[in-house]
C-alpha positions, -999 to +999 in steps of 0.1 A: +340+585-400+316+614-405+316+642-380+287+642-356+279+606-363+280+583-332+291+549-343+293+519-320+316+490-330+315+458-311+349+441-305+350+405-293+382+399-274+391+362-274+416+363-246+420+345-213+442+372-199+419+395-179+446+421-175+450+424-213+412+426-218+410+454-193+438+473-210+421+469-244+388+482-229+406+512-214+424+520-246+393+518-268+372+538-243+395+568-252+382+570-288+364+604-294+345+598-327+338+561-324+324+542-294+338+507-289+318+481-270+343+454-259+330+419-251+352+391-240+354+354-239+382+334-223+376+303-243+370+295-280+337+277-277+321+307-259+335+330-285+321+310-313+287+310-297+289+348-293+298+351-330+269+330-340+246+354-321+257+382-345+264+418-339+302+416-337+323+438-359+358+427-353+376+399-334+407+407-312+423+372-310+450+363-285+474+338-300+479+322-266+442+315-260+443+282-241+419+262-262+428+279-294+455+268-318+471+301-327+473+308-364+452+277-372+423+292-352+427+324-371+424+306-404+393+288-392+377+320-379+385+338-412+367+312-432+337+310-409+306+331-414+302+360-410+338+364-421+348+392-397+382+410-397+406+395-371+433+415-353+458+392-336+474+400-302+510+387-300+538+390-275+559+421-281+590+400-291+570+374-311+578+383-347+571+347-359+537+347-343+528+380-360+539+367-394+520+334-389+489+354-379+490+375-410+497+345-432+467+327-416+443+356-425+445+381-397+440+416-412+465+431-388+482+425-354+490+444-322+516+435-296+509+435-259+527+468-257+501+483-281+471+476-259+473+509-239+467+536-265+460+550-299+478+522-317+451+497-308+423+521-318+439+529-351+447+493-359+411+482-353+397+510-374+422+504-402+414+467-401+377+473-404+382+496-434+407+472-451+383+443-445+354+464-461+375+472-491+387+436-495+351+424-492+340+448-519+368+438-542+361+401-536+324+407-543+332+423-576+352+394-587+324+369-581+293+389-589+279+396-624+273+434-624+244+434-649+223+408-631+236+408-595+239+370-596+271+351-591+293+350-621+310+318-634+340+322-610+318+328-580+294+299-589+323+275-594+337+283-559+304+279-541+291+249-561+323+230-557+320+234-519+285+221-520+295+191-540+321+183-514+295+188-487+272+165-505+299+138-504+301+142-466+264+143-459+252+118-486+226+143-498+225+147-536+223+182-552+205+192-585+219+216-611+195+234-634+211+248-666+191+277-681+194+293-715+178+326-723+163+322-758+163+349-785+188+373-768+207+381-801+174+387-819+161+410-792+193+430-790+195+433-828+158+443-832+153+465-801+188+475-792+215+465-767+196+482-738+166+458-744+190+429-744+205+440-711+170+444-696+161+409-708+191+395-690+183+414-658+147+403-661+159+367-664+179+370-632+149+385-614+127+356-625+152+331-613+155+347-579+117+346-577+116+309-584+145+296-563+147+291-526+170+310-502+193+280-499+198+277-537+226+293-557+218+312-589+245+324-613+250+338-648+276+316-665+278+331-700+262+356-724+228+340-723+232+310-699+225+307-662+228+280-636+210+272-604+223+247-578+196+233-557+208+223-522+193+208-491+163+187-501+173+191-537+154+162-552+122+173-535+128+209-546+134+203-583+097+201-593+088+230-570+115+253-584+107+244-620+070+250-614+077+284-598+100+292-628+072+285-653+048+306-633+073+335-629+081+336-666+043+336-674+037+364-649+066+385-662+054+382-698+019+391-689+029+422-670+060+435-688+042+453-716+074+447-737+073+439-775+093+407-768+088+377-746+111+361-720+117+325-730+139+301-711+151+265-719+159+244-688+178+211-682+186+194-650+212+170-638+217+153-604+250+150-585+252+117-566+274+119-535+309+104-538+305+100-576+335+107-597+318+135-617+328+171-611+310+204-616+320+207-653+306+173-661+274+181-642+270+213-662+276+195-695+249+169-685+223+195-676+232+214-708+227+183-729+193+176-713+183+212-718+190+209-755+171+176-758+141+191-740+142+223-761+143+204-793+115+180-783+091+202-764+100+238-767+109+264-740+095+278-708 
């Protein structure tokens, strides 16, 4: 932390033991460079509602929370937006509980004996920093650095979850397969910098056209995907129309000696079908090729 900067970190203590919560508050109040605001909930449902409201930085979770399920609850909290760091509170002699908490996704743990002093403050601060570093590393593994879109790995993870969600809700999803035309020619004629700009411009155009609930990704050197979720069937025509308009606007305003040209194909995933993401991409790719050969590009 920088000197002279007053930082307030909100800690949500999920703990039914009032004495432990008071000890944690007293310990965290002793921090000199960081101010901790400790809120508490003695039951899981109330804690979840508080997390939904936002503004929490770290969760201090007691493994013996009455309506919790120990390490199972930690695993559920870890995977639940906004994906906060979790520090488990375990009995001083509960080595198994500590190991289980870490295995379930807790960033660190403290024992009841650690709730009175510097150990708790240091553990929470280290947990926050570790979580930040892990999030950054994770982001780098799923984000395409050039375009800022999800890469193939990130898209596969998210899209597969949405297909499973579609199976449960009965709502179909639509996949758009997009190919950037003439990338090799632009790179060869105008240089690799121009090719990189064309890719970045394609990403910007896609983000202009899609809705907030949709997932856009760069899959390959010149190929992109968009997964339309929610009211996907109703959104397909809207997104395609926006895409055509965004490409036209870009080409009219760019002032570049080359044009942005995209080919697009769409495929629909029907809930509980036996198709998977790879098959869906192949189907959309095939329809893109048919459309491109028959009617040209966007």
